[in-house]
N, C-alpha and C positions, 0 to 999 in steps of 0.2 A: 347298461344303465350306470354302472359304477364309473365307467370312463367319463360319461357325460356329467355325472355328479361332480367329479373332480374338476372337470373343465368349468362347471358352474362356479365352484368355490374359488378357482383361480381368477376367473373373470370378476366375480363378486368382490374379491379382495382388491382388485384394481379399482372397482367402483368405490369401495370404501375408502381407499387411499385418496382417490380424487375428491371425494366428499370432504374428507378431513382437510385437504389443502384448500378447498373452496371455503370451508368454515373459517379457517385461519385468516383468509383474505376478507371474508364477510364481517368478521369482528371489527375490522378497521374501516368498513364501508357498509354500514347496516342497511342502506337503501339501494344497493347495487342490484338492479333488476336482472341483469344477466347471470350473476352468481346465484340469486334466489331461484331463477328458472332452472339453472343447471343442477342445483342441489335437489330441486323437486323431481327432475327427470331421473336422477340417480336413485332416489327413494322409490320412485314408481317402478323403475326397472327391477330393483331388488325385490320389491313386493311381488311382481309378476312371476319372476323365475323361482322365488322361494316357494310360492304356492304350487308351482308346476312340479318342483322336486320334493313336495310334501313337508317343507319347513313351515308348518301351519302357524306356529306362534310368531315366527319372524315375519311372515306375510301379514298377519293380523296387526302387529305393532307397527310395521312399515306403513300399512294403510292409515293407521291413526296419525303417524308422524307426517305423512304426505298431506293429510287433511289440514295440518297446521300451515303448510306452505301454500296450499290452495287458498286458505284464508288470507295469507300474507299477500299473494298475488292479486287477490280481490280487494285488497286494502281494508280488510276487516280487522287486522291486527298488525302491529309493527314488530319487526325482528328485534329481539333484545338478547341480553346475556343468558337469560333463562332458556329461551328457545334454542340458542346455539348449544348450550350445555346438554339439553335433551337429545339433540342430534348426535353429539359426541357420545352420549351414553348409549344411544341406539347403535352406533358403529361398533362400540365395544361389545354390546349384546350379540350382534350378528357374528362377530369374530368368535365369541365364546360359544355360540351355537354350533360352529364348525368343529369345535374340539370336544364338546360335551354331547351326551345323548339327549335328543329332544325329550323334554319332560323331566330332566334331572332337577334335583333340588336347587342346585346353584342357579340354573336358568329360571326356575320358577320364582325364586326370590328376586333375582335381577329383573326378570320380566314384570313382576308385580310392581316393584318400585318405579320402573320406567313407565308402565301403563298409568299408574296413579299420577305421576308428574305430568304426563301428556294430558290426562283427563282434566287436571286442574287448569291447564291453559285452554283446553277446548271449551270449558264452560264459559269462558269470557266471550267467545264469539259464536257459540253453537246456536244460540237463539236467533241471531241474525242469519246464519246459514240456513236454518230450518225454514225461516220465513221466506227467504229468497228461493229455496227449493220448491216451496209451494207455488210460487209465482212463475217458475220456469215453464216454458212451453215445450211440449213433447215434439220431437222431430222424427221423421221416418227415413230409415236407411235401408239400402239393399246391401247384403254381405254375401260374397261368394267365397266359400272355403274349399280349396282344392289342394290337398296335401301333395307334396312332391314324392318322388320314389324313395327318398331316404328318410321320410318322416317317421316311420315306425322304428327306425334304428337310433333315433335320437332320445329315446327313453321318455317321450311325452305321451301322457295318457290322453286318448282321444276324447273320453268323456269329460276330461278337464277343460278341453277347448270348448265343447258344447256348453258346459255349465258356465264358463266365463261369458260366452255370448248371451246365453239365455238369462243370465242374472242381471242384465242391463236394462231389461224392460219387457214389454209385450212382444212376442215373436211368433212368426210362422216359419216352419222349417220344411224344406223339400229335399229329399234324398234321391239322387239320380245316378245311374250308371254311366261311366265313361266308355265311349264306344269307338270301335274301329281304330284308325290311326291316332286318335286323340288319347289313347291309353298311355299315361305317363306315370301312373301310380300303382303301387302294389295293392291299393285298396279297391281299385276299379270303381271307385265311387267319388262323387263330389257332392257338396251340400250348398243350398241357397237359403238365405234367410230374408224375410222382411221383418225389420225390428223397429219398434217405437221406443224411444228413450229420451230423457231430458239431459243426457250428458252433453256438455258443450262440444261443438264441432271440432275445436282445436285439440280436444282430448280423446276423441273417439278412436283415432288410429292408434294412439299410445296404449289403449286398453288391450290391444292384440299384437303388441310389438314382437312377441316371441315367435309368431308365425307370419311375419310381415310379407314374406315372399309367397305365402300360400293363401293369404286373405286379401281380398279386394273390397273396398268400402266405397259406396256411392250414396250421397245424400239425395233422397227423392223429394223431400218436402220439409219446410219449416213447421209443419203441423202434423197431427196424427190423422193420416188419410185412411187408416184402417177402419175408422168410424164410418166411412162411406161404403155402402153395400155395392155400388157400381164398381168401385175400385177393387174390392175383394173379388168380384166376378171377373174383372179384367185380369187379375193375377192368375186366377184359376185357368182362364183361357190361354194365357201365355205359358203357363206351367204344364199344359196338356202334352206338349212334346217332351221327348227325352233329353233335348238339348237345353242349354242355359236359357233363362228368361231373357227376352229381348228388351234390354233396358231402354234403348233408344225409342222403341215403339211405345213402351210404357210412359216415358217422359214426354213424348209428343202430345199425349192426351191427358197429361197429369193435371193440367189447370182445371178441367171440368170436374175432377174428383176432389178438389180442395174443399174442405169443410172446416172452417176456422172462425172463431169469434171475431166480430167486426173490430173490436178494440185492438186486436193483435195483427190486423192486416198490414199495418205499416212496417211490422217487423219481418215480413216475409220477403226473402230474396231467392227467387227460383233460378237455379242453374240449369239451363236447357241444352247446353252444349257438352258433349262427351269430353271434348278437349279441355274445357274448363275444369271439369271434375277431375280429370287425370292430373292436371296441373296442381289443383288443390291437394290431392292425395300425395303427389310427389313432394310438395313442400312439407307436408306433415311427416312423411317418412324420412325426409332428410334430417329432421330433428331427433329421430329415434336412434338411440345407441343400443342396439341389440347385442347380447352377449355372444351371438353367433358371428358377429362381424369381426374381422381381423385383417391385418396387413399381410399379404402373401409374401412380402419381402422379408418378414421376420417371423420366426417360429420360437415357441417356448421349448426349452430343453431342461430335462430333469438334472438337478445339480449332481446327483449321484453318477449320472452318465458322464458328466464332465470330469468328475474325479477319476472314473475308470479310464477315460480317454487320456488323461494326463499320465496315468500309470503305464498305458501302452506306449505313449510318447517317450517316457523315461526308459523303458526297455529298448525302444528303437534307438535312442541316442547311445545307450551302453553298447548295443550290438554294432552300431556304426563305428564307434571308437575301436572296437575289437577288429573290425574289418580294415580300418585304416592302418592299424599296426601290422596286420598280415600283408597288406598291399605294399607297405614300406620294406618288409623283409623278403618278399618274393618279387623277382623281376618279371612282371607280366603286364604289358600295356593294357590289355583288355580288363584285367582286374583293377588296375589303377583307374581306368576310365569309369568302371562301375562304382568304385569307391567314391570318386568325385561326384557322380550323379546321385549316389545315395546321400552324400553330404548335403547337396542342394535340396533334395526332396525332404530329408529329415528336418532341415532348417525351416523350410516352408511349412511343413506340418506342425513343427514346434511353435512357430510364430502364430499360426492360425489357432492352435489349441490354447495358447496363452491369451490371445486377444479375445477368444470366446469366454474366457474366465474373467476378463476385466469388466468390472461394472463401476459406474460412477458413484462417487461418495453421496450424491444426491439420493441414492436408493435407500439410505438409512436416515436421511435428514428429517423425514416426516415425523418419525417417532420422537425425535428430539425437539422439534417444533411443538409437538403436542406436550411433551414432558415439561418444557419451559412454560408453556401456557398454563397447564394444570397446577404446577408447583407454585408459580407466581401468584395464581389466584388463591391457593391454599395459604400462602405466606402473606397475603394481602400486600404484595409488592407489584409495582408496575414496571414491566420489563419489555424492551424491544429486542427481538432476536433476529439477527441478520446473518446471511451467509454469502460467501464470495468464492468462486472457483470450485464449486461442488460438482462441476462436470469432470473434474480430475478423476481418473480411473485407477482402481487398484484390483489386485487379485481377489476373487470372491472369498477365499479363505481368510485373507487379512481383513476384509470388510466385516466378515462375520465376527472375528475375534476383536475387532475394534469397537464394537457396539457397547460392550460393558465398560471399558475404561472411559469412553466418551460420556456415558451416562453419569459416572461418578464425578467427572470434571464439571458437567453442567449442574449437578446437584450441589456441589461445593460452591460454585459461583452464585447460585440462587440463595443457598442457605447462609453461607459465611461471607460471600462477597458483596452482592448487591444490598444496599441499605433500604429500609422502608422509606416511603416518599417524604415523610416529615423530617427524618434524619438527613436525607439528601438535600432538602431545601435549606436546612440549617447550615450545611457544609458548602452552600453556594452551588450545588449541582442541580440539574434538572430533575423533576419528579421521577421521570422514567429512567431506570437503569438500562444499560446496553450490554448485550452479550453478542459477540461476533465471532464467527468461524471463518478462517481463511484457509484455502488449500491451493497448492501449486506443485509443479514438478521442479526438482533441483538436482542436477548431477546424477540422474538415474534413480533418484529417490522421490518420495512424496512428502512434502512438508505440510503439516496441519497445525494451525495455531488458533487457540481459543483465547479471546481477550474479554475481560469484563472491566467495567469502570467503577468497581465497588470499593470496599474498604482497603483492599490489598492485604498483604501478609506482613504482620508485625514481627521483625526478626528478634526483637527483645523478648516478646512473649514466647516465641519458639525456643529461644535459648533458655529462658526460665523453666519451661516445661521439660526440656531435655536434661537440665541439671537435676530437677526433681525426680525424673525417671532413671537417673544414673547413666544416661547416654553419653554425657560429656562431663568433664570436671569444671568446677566453678572458675578456675583460673586459666582454662584452656582458651587459646586465641584462635578464633575462627573468622573467616571472611563472611560477608553477608550471604554470598552464594552458598557457601558450605553450611551455614545455619539453615537456610531455606530448604536445602536438600534433606535435612533431618526429618521433614514431614513425610518422607517416603519410608521411614522406619515403621515396621509392623506395629499396629495398634497405637500409633502416635496420634494424639488429638489435642488441640488447644482449647476445646470446649469441655465444660463439666456437665453439659446438658445433652442427653441423648434424645433425639427426635426420630420421627418416622422417616425423615429425609437423610439425616447424617448425625455424626457425633460419636460413633463407635470407634473411630480411629483406624478403620480398615480400608477406607476409600483410596487414599493415596498409595498405599502399599499394593492394592490390586491394580491400580493404574500402571505403576512401574512394572509389576510382574507380567501383566498381560502384554504390555508393549515390548518387553524384553523377549517374550515367548515368540514374537513374530520378527525377531532380529531388528527391533527398532530401538529408538532412544527417546527419552522424555526429559525435558528441561523446564524449569520454572523461573520466572523473573517477576518481581513485584515491587511496587512502591506504595507505602501507606497512603490511603485516601485517593490514590490515583488508579489503582486497579492491579490486575494480575494477568500475566501472559503465560500460557502453557503451550510449549512447542513440542510437537511429536514428529519424529523423523522415521519414515517407514520405507522398506524396499518395495518395489513394484510387485514382485512375486516371490514366493518361497521355494518353489519346486525346482526350477531350472535356471541356472545362473551362468553367464559368460565369465570365465575366469582365466587367469594366467597360471599355468602349471609351473612350479619351481621346485628345485631340488635343494634340500638343506640337510647336510650330514647324512647323505645317502637315503633320505626319506622324501616322499612326495608331499607337497603342500599346495594349496590353492589360494589365490588372492583375487577378489572381485575386480573385474576389468574396469567397471565404471568409476572406481576409486583411483585408478592409476593415471598419473599425469605423463610420465615418461620413464624410460629405462636407460641405464648406462653401465660402464664398467669401472672397476677400481683395482689397482694392484695390491697385492698382499703388503708390500712395503709401505705404500701410501696409507693403507688402512691402519697399519700398526704404528705409524709415525705419531709420536706424542699421544698415543691412545685417544685419537680424535673422537669427540662426541657430537661434532656438528661439521657440516660443510657450508661453503658459500656457493649459492646457486642463484644466478641473476641478481647479484648484490643483496641476496637475502640469506639469513642464517637458516640452514635446514638441519634439524636434529637427526641424529643417526641412531638407528635401532639395529643392533647386530643379532639377527635371528640365528646366525651360525653359533652364537654363544648361548642363546636361550633354549634352542630345541636340540637336545641330545648332546653327545660328546663333541667337543670342538675338533675339527679336522685341521691338521697343520701342513698338509702337503700340496695345497693349491697356491698357485702364483697369482691368479686373477679371480676376482669376485664380481658379482653382478649387483647393481643397485636398482631397486624398484622404488620409484617415488610415488607415494600415495598422498591423497588430499584428505584433510579433516578440518572442517570449518575454515576453508579457503587457505589453509596453511599446509605446506609440503613437509613430509617426513620421509627419510631415506631408510628403506629396509634392505639390509645386506643379506644376500643369499648366495649359495654356491653356484647355482646354474639356473638359467631360464630354459625350460623345456619347450614351451609354446602355448598356444591357445587351447582351452579345454571347456567344452560345454558340460558343466557339472550338474548331475542329477543329485541334489542334496538329500541326504538321509539324516535323521536325528542321531546324535551321539549316544552310545551305550553307557552303561554304568562305569566302565573303565575310565572314560574321559569326563564324567559328570562334574568332577571337582575342578577341572581345568577350564578357566574362563577365557583362555586365548583362542578357542575354536568355537565355531558356530554350527558345524555340521561336517559330514564326510561324504565322499563320492567314490564310487567304484570306477576304476580306469579300465581301458580296453584290455589290458593284460591281467585283469582280475585283482590287481593290487588296489590298496586304499589310499586316498589322499585326503588330508584334513584341511577344511576351510579355515583360514586364519581370520579371526575377527579383529581387523585392524583398529576399529574404533575403540574396542575394549583394551586392546594392547597399548594403544597410545594414551588412553585415559589413565591406565595403570602407571605408565612411565611418568606422566605429568603430575600424578598425585603424590 
């Protein structure tokens, strides 16, 4: 039961996410019938499975909420902002129910507020609904319930199924044994119903969606034919055998059993062909999205298992490097061949493991669409939020750590950036502000840029605040870019007012810290009254990186391969001539960084050095090293306390001979030289 409960929660969360996305679209197209129908089906599905897994309050409130959308579909009420807000609140309530105990105080308060709001809307159209329900004509259906062999393993209470069926109207139930070769169930039983109900035909199948493969529904009449004694007698005759009722025989004679008021005769449409009934039912079932349905081409994997897999892959790569070293020192053709095969296999396993961890940026966009929507309403601002390139994929670990800094960026854009409608109109802007997120791949990295067309950042205001806080001197000369970077200083804020959204001065500091934690970079550019651009540069993955292993002063170091443009050599004489600080390469000046001088004691006995050209912002820099050892797949580990103060390195990797190589953070190294 526990396993199926977790499956329910996982599938229900997908339904909730889908409902949120549809609500965001519906807000801009309030009469879209397809969206309204889809939201209704989602609410109906959640109601059914919540009741089945004993989330009674969720099922109860879901039922009330879906009634609103039934009224919308029946044109008794129009979708407005209040209805959309209620469904958003319902989504939040269901999510809260998964993390809180049923009946907890938090849920009681939340549920009461939500129920009261739903009841207020319901009173608008309830009178009309009640009147129409009185006028609805009862119809008669035949229902066959035949559980499959795995039914009792799915944690579904059999009495729940019976109570669902029998709650729909007047019913007659027959319980029969499954015989001979037809035994396909552990119950050795099946059940037949004759049921009279006023539920519309289009909804009858959806009432039993969670056992759609086990329940067959056939409409017998557009009237209550149980009122006819001859019909009841005929049912008893057909039921006398142990086999299923012969529906075809029953339907052949059904016309003579009809007893319906003369005024309703025009409404009757009898379906006398079994094929037509099967077609109708198939069309209904095609509309049902049961939580038991899934694509066999894709499976859900626990994130913890993926983390464990990456740990095993890391160990495999370290072992592979050790075997490569042994194969190079021992002359043995078979060992060399095995080492080469292991190289190919480990590379394939690594690529597959990394790809399994890659998820699109879109996976976290829904929460930000909702954030922008809720905060803009709270601030009484009109904001259009658009995204582009959110199919760009990143390692799950980076995606998870990216959520918090992105949240702060959007909060700042809404609170400090986008102006109220009246202010925007005075500035000659459109009433609605715009926030857009772009994402793309660039040179082995992912670039994310968030742009808003709001007030922008005023450098003079930042400078004034920085002087007040003693961060800079009043006569200190700083460029515009340097001034804007001051907003990353801990607890720096340009506003004197603290709100529930921002103003405490911790947002930008968190953004910078969290981005740096995943070996990323963040940059800000802004123009007053034109808007702000926040650009984030991130690696694709954190755990395994293709690198170039180099030797500097008899120590091993690593340089990320995706940053390297080319390598070459230089003599000691040329290197020391005029103490060169730059080279000419393809008619461009290339700054020189002598790592042999920076890391450890300088060695004087080499005649030739290697140059590794690395790119930063489309500009080449020449790193001078003693020797290039070769390619290395680095399983990166965080640095210990010993190197915590050294900002030139971003991690360490264990080599095949058990020695350690430090990963050079070329971006920080170059930034330090340029500053």
